[in-house]
C-alpha positions in Angstrom: 70.0 136.6 64.9 69.5 133.6 64.5 73.3 132.7 64.9 73.3 134.3 68.0 70.8 133.6 69.6 73.3 130.1 69.3 75.8 131.1 71.0 73.8 132.3 73.4 72.4 129.1 74.6 75.5 127.5 74.3 77.2 129.9 76.4 74.3 129.5 79.2 74.2 125.8 78.7 78.2 126.1 80.0 77.5 128.7 82.4 75.2 125.9 83.8 77.5 122.6 83.9 80.4 125.0 85.3 78.0 125.8 88.2 77.1 122.8 88.6 80.6 120.8 89.1 82.3 123.7 90.8 79.4 123.1 93.8 81.3 120.6 95.7 81.9 121.0 99.0 86.1 121.2 100.5 87.2 117.4 101.5 87.3 116.6 105.3 91.1 115.6 106.5 90.8 113.1 110.0 93.8 112.3 111.7 93.9 109.8 113.8 97.0 108.8 115.9 96.1 105.7 118.3 97.6 106.4 121.9 96.9 103.0 123.5 99.4 99.7 124.3 97.1 98.2 121.6 95.9 98.4 118.3 93.1 100.4 116.8 91.0 98.9 114.7 88.5 100.7 111.7 85.3 99.8 112.6 81.8 100.3 110.2 78.8 101.5 111.2 75.6 100.7 110.0 74.5 104.2 110.7 74.3 106.1 106.5 76.5 108.1 108.5 79.4 106.1 109.3 78.4 103.6 106.3 79.0 107.3 103.4 82.2 108.7 105.8 83.7 105.5 105.0 82.8 104.8 100.8 84.2 108.6 100.5 87.0 107.9 102.4 90.8 107.8 100.7 92.3 105.9 101.7 90.3 103.4 103.0 91.0 103.9 106.9 92.3 100.1 108.6 93.9 99.1 111.2 96.5 101.2 113.5 99.2 100.1 116.0 100.2 101.3 118.8 101.8 104.6 119.3 101.3 104.7 115.4 98.9 107.4 113.8 97.6 108.3 110.2 94.7 110.8 108.1 92.5 109.7 105.5 89.9 112.2 103.1 86.6 112.2 102.8 85.3 113.5 99.9 81.4 114.7 99.7 79.2 112.6 97.8 78.4 113.5 93.7 74.9 113.8 95.3 76.2 116.5 98.8 77.7 119.9 98.6 78.6 119.1 102.3 81.7 117.5 103.8 80.6 115.7 106.7 82.7 112.6 108.3 81.0 109.6 111.2 84.0 108.4 113.2 
């Protein structure tokens, strides 16, 4: 009976650890096309949403030449299962 309790404890611990790992939300893909005649530069804002978006972006958004386009992915932070992007 004692070994059965140990096996159940290990299985329960593994299950709880797995549930925590799969609770992350999906990534957000941001597509940006510069339809102007000037270069567009990504300016990091000062709000917590904008700072979180930039820190979780890959690759980090930078300048986009006139007529060009770019895309980047934003993954949810480890602290939140919610995905969003503020641009």
